[in-house]
C-alpha positions as CSV (number, residue, x, y, z in Angstrom):
1,M,0.0,0.0,0.0
2,S,1.3,3.5,-0.8
3,A,1.9,5.9,2.0
4,Q,-0.7,8.3,0.6
5,L,-3.4,5.6,0.7
6,V,-2.4,4.7,4.3
7,S,-2.6,8.3,5.4
8,I,-6.0,8.8,3.8
9,I,-7.3,5.6,5.6
10,V,-5.8,6.7,8.9
11,M,-7.3,10.2,8.6
12,F,-10.7,8.8,7.6
13,M,-10.7,6.6,10.6
14,S,-9.5,9.4,12.9
15,G,-12.4,11.5,11.5
16,I,-14.8,8.8,12.7
17,A,-13.1,8.7,16.1
18,V,-13.3,12.5,16.3
19,G,-17.0,12.3,15.5
20,V,-17.5,9.7,18.2
21,I,-15.6,11.7,20.8
22,I,-17.3,15.0,20.0
23,D,-20.8,13.3,20.1
24,L,-19.9,11.7,23.4
25,V,-18.9,15.1,24.8
26,R,-22.0,16.8,23.6
27,V,-24.4,14.1,24.9
28,T,-22.5,13.9,28.3
29,L,-22.6,17.7,28.8
30,H,-26.2,17.9,27.8
31,G,-27.0,15.0,30.2
32,L,-25.1,16.7,33.1
33,G,-26.9,20.0,32.4
34,I,-23.7,21.9,32.0
35,H,-24.8,24.6,29.5
36,R,-22.7,27.6,30.7
37,I,-19.3,26.1,30.0
38,A,-20.2,23.5,27.4
39,F,-19.1,25.8,24.6
40,L,-15.7,26.3,26.1
41,L,-15.3,22.6,27.0
42,E,-16.2,21.6,23.4
43,W,-13.7,24.0,21.9
44,F,-11.0,22.7,24.2
45,I,-11.8,19.1,23.1
46,W,-11.7,20.2,19.5
47,L,-8.2,21.7,20.1
48,V,-6.9,18.6,21.8
49,L,-8.3,16.4,19.1
50,G,-6.7,18.6,16.4
51,I,-3.3,18.4,18.1
52,G,-3.8,14.6,18.4
53,T,-4.7,14.3,14.8
54,F,-1.7,16.1,13.5
55,T,0.5,14.1,15.9
56,L,-1.0,11.0,14.4
57,L,-0.3,12.3,10.9
58,F,3.3,13.1,11.9
59,F,3.8,9.5,12.9
60,V,2.1,8.1,9.8
61,K,3.8,10.3,7.2
62,G,6.8,11.7,9.0
63,G,5.3,15.2,9.2
64,G,4.2,15.5,5.6
65,W,0.9,17.0,5.0
66,R,-1.3,17.3,1.9
67,A,-4.7,18.9,1.4
68,V,-6.3,15.4,1.0
69,D,-5.6,14.6,4.7
70,P,-8.0,17.1,6.4
71,M,-10.6,16.3,3.6
72,A,-10.4,12.6,4.5
73,Q,-10.9,13.5,8.2
74,I,-13.8,15.7,7.5
75,L,-15.3,12.9,5.3
76,G,-14.8,10.6,8.3
77,I,-16.7,13.0,10.6
78,F,-19.5,13.3,8.1
79,T,-19.6,9.5,7.7
80,Y,-20.0,9.1,11.5
81,E,-22.8,11.6,11.5
82,L,-24.7,10.0,8.6
83,L,-24.1,6.3,9.2
84,F,-22.8,5.4,12.6
85,Q,-24.3,8.0,15.0
86,K,-27.5,6.1,15.6
87,I,-25.7,2.8,16.1
88,F,-23.3,4.3,18.6
89,R,-26.0,6.1,20.5
90,L,-28.1,2.8,20.6
91,I,-25.1,0.9,22.0
92,G,-24.5,3.7,24.5
93,R,-28.1,3.6,25.7
94,V,-27.9,-0.2,26.0
95,L,-24.7,0.0,28.0
96,V,-26.0,2.8,30.3
97,N,-29.3,1.0,30.9
98,S,-27.5,-2.3,31.6
99,I,-25.0,-0.7,34.0
100,I,-27.6,1.4,35.9
101,K,-30.2,-1.3,36.1
């Protein structure tokens, strides 16, 4: 496999992971009723995830960056929102209900 294809796959998967983490943060903050600082916490999480993403990209491609890399990550975030969000939320509800009950 070429290095470019590997980086696209890694960035796509990291986009799905970012979507999961951001969705988890939003649902958790909404469930806890923290509305005043939710905006700041979410921006902090985005900042940490951005740094983590580019660190991952540094390890995969040795610091090389192309315009296709962030596009692949954005596509991964959209893929999570369109295809996997309902599945992950269902799994989350099942886990929460089985642990609480």
